[in-house]
C-alpha positions as CSV (number, residue, x, y, z in Angstrom):
1,M,21.6,-106.8,61.6
2,T,18.9,-106.3,59.7
3,S,17.5,-102.7,59.8
4,I,14.0,-102.4,61.5
5,P,11.9,-99.2,59.8
6,N,11.5,-96.6,62.2
7,S,9.2,-94.4,60.1
8,A,6.8,-97.1,58.5
9,T,3.4,-95.2,58.7
10,H,1.8,-98.5,60.3
11,L,3.7,-98.0,63.6
12,T,2.5,-96.2,66.5
13,N,4.5,-94.9,68.8
14,R,4.5,-98.0,71.1
15,D,5.3,-100.3,68.7
16,Q,8.2,-98.2,67.1
17,A,9.8,-98.2,70.5
18,L,9.3,-101.7,71.5
19,L,11.1,-102.8,67.8
20,Q,13.8,-100.3,68.4
21,D,14.3,-102.1,71.8
22,A,13.9,-105.3,70.5
23,Q,16.7,-104.6,68.1
24,A,18.9,-103.1,71.0
25,L,18.9,-106.6,72.3
26,G,20.3,-108.2,69.5
27,A,23.6,-109.2,70.6
28,E,22.1,-110.4,73.9
29,L,19.6,-112.6,72.1
30,S,22.2,-114.1,69.8
31,A,24.5,-115.1,72.8
32,W,21.8,-116.7,74.7
33,R,20.6,-118.5,71.4
34,R,24.1,-119.5,70.8
35,H,24.9,-120.9,74.8
36,L,21.6,-122.9,74.6
37,H,22.7,-124.2,71.0
38,Q,26.2,-125.1,72.4
39,Y,24.6,-127.0,75.3
40,P,21.5,-129.3,74.0
41,E,19.8,-131.5,75.9
42,L,17.4,-134.3,74.9
43,S,13.5,-134.4,75.8
44,G,13.6,-135.3,79.7
45,S,17.0,-134.5,80.3
46,E,17.2,-130.3,80.4
47,Q,18.5,-129.8,83.7
48,A,21.5,-127.3,82.5
49,T,18.8,-125.6,79.7
50,A,16.3,-125.4,82.8
51,A,18.9,-123.8,85.0
52,Y,20.7,-121.5,82.7
53,V,16.8,-120.2,82.0
54,A,15.7,-119.7,85.4
55,E,19.3,-117.9,86.1
56,R,18.5,-115.7,83.6
57,L,15.3,-114.8,84.7
58,T,15.8,-114.4,88.5
59,E,18.8,-111.7,87.1
60,M,15.8,-109.9,85.5
61,G,14.0,-109.9,88.9
62,L,11.9,-112.5,88.6
63,K,11.1,-115.6,90.8
64,P,11.1,-118.7,88.6
65,E,9.5,-121.8,89.8
66,K,11.5,-125.0,88.5
67,N,10.9,-128.7,88.3
68,V,7.3,-127.9,87.4
69,A,5.1,-131.3,87.5
70,G,8.1,-133.6,87.9
71,T,9.6,-132.0,84.6
72,H,12.2,-129.7,83.8
73,A,10.1,-126.9,83.1
74,V,10.4,-123.4,84.2
75,L,7.6,-120.8,85.2
76,A,7.3,-117.3,86.0
77,M,5.0,-114.4,86.2
78,I,5.1,-110.9,85.2
79,E,2.7,-109.5,87.3
80,G,1.2,-105.7,85.9
81,P,0.5,-102.9,89.0
82,A,-3.3,-104.3,88.6
83,D,-5.1,-107.3,88.8
84,G,-6.8,-108.6,85.4
85,E,-6.7,-111.5,83.0
86,V,-3.6,-113.6,82.3
87,V,-2.1,-114.3,78.8
88,A,0.7,-116.8,78.7
89,L,3.7,-117.1,76.5
90,R,5.3,-120.5,76.0
91,A,8.8,-121.6,74.5
92,D,10.3,-125.0,74.4
93,M,13.9,-125.8,75.4
94,D,14.7,-129.6,74.2
95,A,16.8,-130.8,71.6
96,L,17.3,-133.7,69.1
97,P,19.7,-136.6,68.6
98,I,21.4,-135.6,65.4
99,D,25.1,-135.1,64.8
100,E,25.6,-130.9,64.1
101,A,27.3,-131.0,60.8
102,N,28.0,-127.0,60.7
103,Q,31.4,-125.7,61.4
104,V,30.4,-122.4,63.4
105,P,31.9,-121.1,66.7
106,Y,28.5,-122.4,68.4
107,R,28.4,-125.9,67.2
108,S,27.1,-128.3,69.6
109,Q,29.7,-129.7,72.0
110,N,27.3,-132.6,73.0
111,T,27.7,-135.4,70.9
112,G,24.7,-136.6,69.0
113,V,22.4,-133.7,70.1
114,M,21.6,-130.8,68.4
115,H,19.2,-127.6,68.1
116,A,18.1,-128.6,64.9
117,C,14.3,-127.8,65.4
118,G,15.2,-124.2,66.7
119,H,14.4,-124.6,70.4
120,D,17.3,-122.8,71.4
121,A,16.0,-119.8,69.3
122,H,12.3,-120.0,70.5
123,T,13.8,-120.0,74.1
124,A,16.0,-116.9,73.8
125,M,12.9,-115.3,72.1
126,L,10.7,-115.7,75.2
127,L,13.8,-114.2,77.5
128,G,13.9,-111.6,74.9
129,A,10.4,-110.9,75.1
130,T,10.2,-110.8,79.0
131,R,13.2,-108.3,79.1
132,L,10.8,-105.9,77.1
133,L,7.7,-106.6,78.9
134,L,9.6,-105.9,82.2
135,A,10.4,-102.6,80.6
136,R,6.5,-101.8,80.3
137,R,5.5,-103.7,83.3
138,H,3.6,-100.5,84.2
139,L,1.5,-101.0,80.9
140,L,0.0,-104.6,81.6
141,K,-3.6,-104.9,82.4
142,G,-2.9,-108.2,84.0
143,S,-0.2,-110.5,84.1
144,V,1.7,-112.5,81.9
145,R,2.5,-116.2,82.3
146,L,6.0,-117.4,80.8
147,I,6.1,-121.2,80.1
148,F,9.7,-122.7,79.2
149,Q,8.4,-126.1,78.5
150,P,10.5,-129.3,78.4
151,A,10.4,-132.5,76.0
152,E,8.4,-131.2,73.0
153,E,10.0,-133.3,70.6
154,R,9.0,-136.8,72.7
155,S,5.4,-135.6,72.8
156,D,4.0,-138.6,74.6
157,G,2.5,-137.1,77.8
158,D,5.3,-137.7,80.2
159,D,7.4,-134.5,80.3
160,G,5.9,-132.1,77.5
161,A,2.9,-129.7,77.1
162,L,0.5,-132.8,78.5
163,A,1.9,-133.2,81.9
164,L,1.9,-129.3,82.2
165,V,-1.5,-128.8,81.5
166,R,-2.7,-131.5,83.5
167,A,-0.6,-129.9,86.5
168,G,-2.9,-127.1,86.0
169,V,-0.3,-124.6,84.5
170,L,-3.3,-122.9,82.4
171,Q,-5.4,-123.0,85.7
172,K,-3.5,-121.5,88.5
173,P,-3.9,-118.8,87.9
174,K,-6.6,-119.1,85.1
175,V,-5.3,-118.0,81.8
176,S,-7.0,-116.5,79.2
177,A,-5.3,-117.2,76.3
178,I,-1.8,-118.7,74.9
179,F,0.7,-117.7,72.3
180,G,3.8,-119.5,70.7
181,L,6.3,-119.3,68.2
182,H,8.2,-121.7,66.1
183,V,11.2,-120.9,63.6
184,F,10.1,-121.7,59.7
185,P,12.8,-121.5,57.3
186,E,10.4,-121.4,54.7
187,L,9.7,-118.0,55.1
188,P,12.2,-115.0,55.0
189,T,13.5,-113.4,57.9
190,G,11.6,-110.5,59.1
191,T,8.3,-112.0,58.2
192,L,5.4,-114.3,60.4
193,G,3.1,-116.1,59.4
194,T,-0.3,-118.4,60.6
195,R,-3.5,-119.5,59.9
196,S,-6.7,-119.8,61.8
197,G,-8.0,-123.3,62.4
198,P,-6.0,-126.5,61.9
199,L,-2.4,-125.6,61.4
200,M,-0.1,-128.8,62.4
201,A,-1.2,-132.4,62.8
202,S,-1.3,-135.1,65.9
203,T,1.4,-137.6,66.3
204,D,0.6,-140.8,67.6
205,R,3.1,-143.3,67.2
206,F,2.2,-147.3,67.2
207,E,4.0,-150.8,67.2
208,V,2.5,-154.1,65.8
209,I,4.0,-157.4,66.9
210,M,3.6,-160.2,64.6
211,R,3.6,-163.9,66.3
212,G,4.0,-166.8,64.4
213,R,5.9,-170.3,64.9
214,G,9.6,-170.4,64.3
215,T,10.6,-173.0,62.0
216,H,13.8,-174.0,59.7
217,A,13.6,-172.0,56.4
218,A,13.8,-174.7,54.3
219,R,10.3,-176.2,55.8
220,P,8.3,-173.5,55.9
221,H,5.2,-175.0,56.2
222,H,6.2,-176.3,59.8
223,G,5.9,-172.8,61.1
224,I,4.2,-169.7,60.7
225,D,6.1,-166.9,59.2
226,P,5.4,-163.8,61.1
227,I,8.1,-162.1,58.3
228,L,5.5,-162.7,55.8
229,M,2.9,-161.4,58.0
230,A,4.5,-158.1,58.8
231,A,4.9,-157.6,54.9
232,E,1.1,-157.8,54.2
233,A,0.6,-155.8,57.0
234,V,2.6,-152.7,56.2
235,S,1.5,-152.9,52.7
236,A,-1.8,-153.3,53.3
237,L,-2.0,-150.4,56.1
238,H,-0.7,-148.0,53.6
239,H,-4.1,-148.5,51.6
240,L,-5.7,-147.1,54.8
241,V,-5.1,-143.4,54.0
242,S,-6.2,-144.0,50.2
243,R,-9.4,-146.1,50.7
244,R,-10.7,-145.5,54.3
245,V,-9.9,-141.6,54.6
246,D,-12.2,-139.2,52.9
247,P,-9.7,-137.5,50.4
248,L,-10.3,-134.1,51.7
249,K,-9.1,-134.8,55.0
250,P,-5.1,-134.9,55.4
251,A,-3.5,-137.7,56.8
252,V,-0.4,-139.7,56.8
253,L,0.4,-143.3,57.9
254,T,4.0,-144.0,57.9
255,I,5.8,-147.1,58.8
256,G,9.5,-146.5,59.9
257,W,11.1,-149.6,61.0
258,L,10.5,-153.2,60.9
259,R,12.5,-156.0,62.2
260,G,12.5,-159.6,62.7
261,G,14.8,-162.3,62.6
262,K,18.5,-162.6,62.7
263,T,19.9,-165.0,60.0
264,E,18.7,-166.1,56.5
265,N,17.9,-169.8,57.4
266,V,15.7,-169.3,60.3
267,I,12.0,-168.5,60.1
268,P,11.5,-166.4,63.7
269,D,8.6,-166.3,66.0
270,Q,7.7,-163.0,65.9
271,A,8.4,-159.7,63.3
272,R,7.8,-156.2,64.8
273,F,7.1,-152.9,63.1
274,G,6.2,-149.8,63.7
275,G,5.4,-146.3,62.4
276,T,3.5,-142.7,63.0
277,I,-0.1,-141.6,62.2
278,R,-0.8,-137.9,61.5
279,T,-4.4,-136.0,61.2
280,L,-5.9,-132.6,61.6
281,D,-9.1,-134.5,62.6
282,P,-10.0,-135.5,65.9
283,D,-12.6,-137.9,65.4
284,L,-10.2,-139.4,62.1
285,R,-7.3,-139.7,64.5
286,A,-9.6,-141.5,67.2
287,Q,-10.9,-143.8,64.2
288,F,-7.2,-144.9,62.8
289,P,-6.0,-147.4,66.0
290,I,-9.3,-149.2,65.1
291,W,-8.7,-149.7,61.4
292,I,-4.7,-150.5,62.0
293,Q,-5.9,-152.9,64.6
294,Q,-8.5,-154.7,62.3
295,C,-6.1,-154.9,59.4
296,V,-3.0,-156.5,61.3
297,E,-5.4,-159.0,63.4
298,G,-7.3,-159.9,60.2
299,I,-3.8,-160.6,58.4
300,A,-2.6,-162.7,61.4
301,A,-5.4,-164.6,61.6
302,A,-5.2,-165.8,58.1
303,H,-2.0,-167.1,58.5
304,G,-2.8,-168.8,61.8
305,G,-0.6,-166.5,63.9
306,S,-1.7,-163.2,65.5
307,A,-0.9,-159.6,66.0
308,E,-1.0,-157.2,69.0
309,F,-1.5,-153.9,68.6
310,L,0.4,-151.2,70.8
311,L,-0.7,-147.3,70.3
312,T,1.2,-144.7,72.3
313,P,-0.6,-141.2,71.9
314,G,0.9,-138.2,71.2
315,S,0.0,-134.6,70.9
316,A,-3.3,-133.3,69.7
317,P,-3.4,-131.4,66.5
318,V,-2.1,-127.4,66.7
319,V,-5.5,-126.0,65.9
320,N,-5.6,-122.2,66.1
321,E,-8.5,-120.5,67.9
322,A,-10.2,-118.2,65.5
323,Q,-10.6,-115.1,67.3
324,A,-7.1,-115.5,69.2
325,T,-5.6,-115.7,65.8
326,A,-7.7,-112.9,64.0
327,F,-6.6,-110.8,67.0
328,A,-2.8,-112.0,66.7
329,F,-3.3,-110.8,62.6
330,A,-4.3,-107.4,63.8
331,S,-1.4,-107.0,66.5
332,L,1.2,-108.1,64.3
333,D,0.0,-106.9,60.9
334,R,0.3,-103.3,63.1
335,L,3.7,-104.2,64.3
336,L,5.4,-105.5,61.2
337,G,3.4,-104.4,58.3
338,V,0.6,-106.5,56.4
339,K,3.3,-107.4,53.8
340,N,5.2,-109.2,56.5
341,M,2.5,-111.3,57.9
342,V,1.7,-114.4,55.8
343,R,-1.5,-116.3,55.8
344,L,-0.5,-119.4,55.4
345,A,-2.7,-121.5,53.0
346,E,-2.3,-124.9,53.9
347,P,-1.5,-126.5,57.1
348,S,1.4,-128.9,57.7
349,M,1.6,-132.5,58.7
350,G,4.4,-132.2,61.1
351,G,3.7,-132.1,64.7
352,E,4.1,-129.8,68.2
353,D,2.2,-130.6,71.4
354,F,1.4,-126.8,71.6
355,G,-1.7,-128.4,70.8
356,E,-2.4,-129.8,74.0
357,Y,-2.7,-125.9,75.4
358,L,-4.9,-125.2,72.3
359,M,-7.3,-128.1,73.9
360,E,-7.8,-126.2,77.3
361,V,-7.5,-122.3,76.4
362,P,-8.0,-120.0,73.0
363,G,-4.5,-119.3,71.4
364,S,-2.8,-119.1,68.4
365,F,0.7,-120.7,67.2
366,I,2.7,-118.7,64.7
367,R,5.7,-119.3,62.8
368,V,9.0,-116.9,62.4
369,G,10.8,-116.7,59.2
370,T,14.3,-117.7,59.6
371,R,15.9,-117.7,56.2
372,Y,18.4,-115.2,55.1
373,P,17.9,-112.5,52.9
374,D,20.1,-114.1,50.3
375,Q,18.8,-117.8,50.4
376,E,16.6,-119.4,48.1
377,R,16.1,-122.1,50.1
378,A,17.4,-123.1,53.5
379,H,18.2,-126.4,55.2
380,P,14.7,-127.8,56.5
381,L,14.0,-128.8,60.2
382,H,15.5,-131.4,61.9
383,S,18.7,-131.3,59.4
384,P,21.9,-131.8,60.5
385,H,22.7,-128.5,58.6
386,F,19.8,-126.8,60.2
387,D,20.4,-122.9,61.5
388,I,18.7,-119.5,61.1
389,D,19.3,-116.1,60.6
390,E,19.8,-114.8,64.1
391,D,18.2,-111.3,63.2
392,A,15.0,-113.5,63.4
393,L,15.2,-113.3,67.1
394,V,14.6,-109.9,67.6
395,Y,11.1,-110.1,65.1
396,G,10.1,-113.1,67.5
397,S,10.9,-111.4,70.6
398,A,8.9,-108.4,69.8
399,A,6.1,-110.4,68.7
400,L,5.6,-111.9,71.8
401,A,5.9,-109.1,73.6
402,T,3.3,-107.1,71.2
403,L,1.2,-110.1,71.6
404,A,1.0,-110.2,75.5
405,L,0.4,-106.1,75.7
406,D,-2.0,-106.0,72.8
407,W,-4.1,-108.5,74.4
408,F,-5.0,-106.7,77.3
409,D,-5.5,-103.3,75.4
410,R,-8.4,-105.4,73.7
411,L,-10.5,-105.6,76.4
412,V,-10.6,-101.5,76.8
């Protein structure tokens, strides 16, 4: 376990005690995380994970609410001795359809499923923060809403953050701010980082169906070739970012799959392809589907065929609210020291449905460094080799607890 400084001049007595208590939880944090890592579940299938979380919360003396909004979400409330504001802390619980390549004792036991994005760590960190806050319940000048969320990786509104927002988890009771963490192998353990404003992109998905008329491959003039239409459309769509988008506004359009036909001597009736749109700008996000539909319908019409455009809205961009993020920096600067809080210069085009919460209430999403001290580069998120330095669990737990405690103190 990395030694946490206990004599640094930036620490208040409360900070020092909280860090020491977090360090003392290290073995339990690792045990929670390793259990979750061994038994990962895909988005929408987190029954065992939710049961495990609810059992841990019940052991701590809380009364968790399960199956919220018809999902596998688990909610709980830590109430202080007096009425006051409510601050929310969130962790996601789902895993990815990836075969784990790591040969470790806590390797995934569920074939084809892996916690390759660190949601096992996020859940353990929030459980750790819960333990730290319960020991300081008498200091709370309000209440802390705990949100253990399913289906972040799916990000299509069915079971994740948007479903919980629509169910009123930020309104009953009214939440004044929300904070969340995500592991980040690009930062070393012991550091945290974030930025005000755009942090992560929206994650919309689309599919296009090009419809033509099938015929023999030797007689293409008797048909309308949907594969040719699809090929032209894929090429044309990749020019949208370079020719329709302001160069100063980040955007990504990627075609991830294309399917059409079954054999080399038949022109089929249709071809399909699909991709993702990523942007940090809500107006640009709204414009992209219009451009795509115009493009594919125009190409199809030029060949005498037709096109159908299908959009699956994903999660909103993660846009950290300025005042809540300034508060988070001040709080965590004091806890960890200014040198250990990184002001991230650039946002990421990766997505996270935490943005749905930030559309409703102020808050900030923070990255937790998880890279071993002796590593120059760690395996990236969504890699079958992804793993973390478990010392990071201590810092994440302490950070979440500190943000909740300090949120109330800011009102004094």
